[in-house]
N, C-alpha and C positions, 0 to 999 in steps of 0.2 A: 282698877278702873283707869282707862286712858285719859290723859289731859285732852280737853277740847279747846281749840282756839277759834274765836269768832273774829274774822278779819277779811280785808280785801287785799289782794296781792299788790295793787298799785299804790296803796297808802304808805306814806313814809313812816308813820308811827307803827303801823303793822309790820313793816319790814324791820323796824328796830327790834320788835319781839321775835320775829322769825330768825333773825341773825343769832340771837341768844339760843334759840332752840336748835338751830343747825350747828352752831359751834360745838355743842356737846351731844349731838345726835339724840336729842330727847324725843321719844315717840309721842305723837299727838294726833288727834282726829281733827282734820281741817274742816272748819265750818265757814265756807266762803259766802260772803254777803253779796249775793247777786241781785241787788235791788230791794226796795222796801217790801215787796210782796213775796220775797223768797222765804222758804221755811226757816232758814238760818237767821234772817233778819227779824222774823217774828219771835223767834226764841230769844234773840238778843234783847228785843224790846221788853220782854218779861224779866230778863236777868238784870238789865240796866236801863232804866227808863230814859236816861240821857241819850241813849242810842249812839254813843260814841264808841269807837273801837280802836285798838283791839281789846278783847275781853277774854280772859283765860278762866276756864272752869276746871276745877279739880275736885270731883265728888261734890260735897256740899259747899265748897268754897268757890266764890266768884271774885276774881282779881281784876281790877280795872287799872288803866293807865300803863303805858308801855314800860316806863322805868320800874314801876312796882312789879310788873310781870317778870322783868329780868331779875330783880332782887328775889322774888319768890322762887324762881327756878334755881337760883343759887342755894337757897335754903332747902328746898324739897326735891329737887331733881339735879343735884350737883354732878359735874363731870370733870374731865381733866382740865378744861379751860375755866379758870376762876375769874369771873367778870367783875367781882367786888373783892378787893384785897382783904386779907385778914387783918393786916395792920390798919388801925383806925386812921392814922395820918394819911396813909396812901389811899384809903377808902374815901377820905374827905376830898382829896384832889380829884378822884374819879367822879364823885358826885358833883363837885364844883364844875368840872368840865361838862358833865351831862346837862347841868342847868344852863350853861352857856350855849350849848348847841340847841337846846329846846327854845330858849328865850330870845337869842340874838341871831340865830340862823333860821330855824324853822318858823318862828312866829312872823318875822317880816316877810319871809318867802311866801308863806301861806296868805298873808295879807295881799300881796301883789296878785297871786293866783285868784283869790276870791274876788278881787276887783274885776279881773278879766271875765269872770263868770257872770257878772251883773249885767242887766240891761244897760245899754250905752248911756241913757239919760240918768242912770243912778250911779255912775262911776265916780271915783274920788281921786283925781290926779294928784292933789296935794298929799293925800295919804300914801299914794304909791311913791311919791318922791321921798317922803319920810322913811318909808320902808327900805327904799334903795340906799338912802344915806346910812341907815342902821346897818345894812348888809356890808356896805363899803367899810364902815368903821369896824365891824366884826371881822371882816376879812383881814384888815390891816393888823388888828390885835393878834388874831390867830396866826398870821404869817410870822410874827415875832416869836410866838410861843413854839411853833412847829419847827423853827430853825434849830432847836436843840432836842427835838423829840422824834421818835419813830411813830409812836401812837399818842393819842390825845393826852393821856395822863402820864406818859413816860415810856418805858421799854416794853410794857405788856399790854396786849389787847384787852379792852375792858368794856364795861357798860357804856362809858363815854363814846367809844368807837362804834358801838351798836347804833347809837343815835347819829353820830357824825356821818356815818356812811350814807344813809338815805337823805339826810338833811342837806349835806353838801352836794350830793348828786343832783337833787332837784333845784337847789339854790343856783347852781351854775347854769342850769337851763333857764332859770327865771331872770337872773341878774348876773351875768358872767363874772367869774372870779378874776380873770384877766391876767396879763403878763406881769402886772405890778405885784402879784402875790404868788411867787413861784413855789414857796414852801407849802402853801395851801393846795396848790394844784398838784404838787408831788404827793402830798398826803392823800388827796382824793384818789389819785391813781393807785396808791397802795391799798386803799380800801376797796377799790374795784377789783383788785386781784385777790382779795381775801375770798376763799371758796364759799364761805357762808353768805357773804353779800353778793358775790357773783351769781349764786343760785337764786337769791331773791330778785335780782335784776332780771335774770332770764325768765323767771316765772311771771314777772310783770310786763314783759314785752308785748303780749297781746292787747294790753290796755293803753298803749301809748297814745292812741288817738283821743283819749279822754283829756290829755293835757291841753289846756286852752291856749297856751302861748306857742304851741308847736313843739314837738319833741325832736331834738336833733338826732342825726344818724350816727354821731361819733361815739356814743357810749353803748 
């Protein structure tokens, strides 16, 4: 029975799961969430009442959360690209960097975007400034880390890079990385050249008008 992935191509967390699938050419049935009235979204609501995505279905198993999906694929659909190292110490570094990108890049970036989607009288300028400050701090820390690394956790592409790719992609649209962080900019460019992420970016192009802050033409 083929894997089923419930997702939207423009979602950063969905792209995180897609990158893992594409890295190892794992076959799956795409269940694209085309609005709350779509058949796929109704199925998702039955599978996971939180209605958050991506969600992976493998027979009787339902796997939620992008990081867990990537880990699951490594266990049950392994391929030549090992996204979680066998060595537990190396795996810990991968998971640490994965949490960094989730909590300190994606979370503040999404906070800024969510604010832009609110009615003007319900917006939170203070919260936006807080999120921008967190991103600046995260960029500076990551710039030091990436001065010595090709990929997020070292010399091998991993789970951490699956998240870093879409999160830095949208973060730079939201609050530019800038010339002060050349190592982060170079890393983002390496991620864009990775075939798995390049495919995800191309598949999401038709949805760029959804981005409330304006999608630049440079990527």
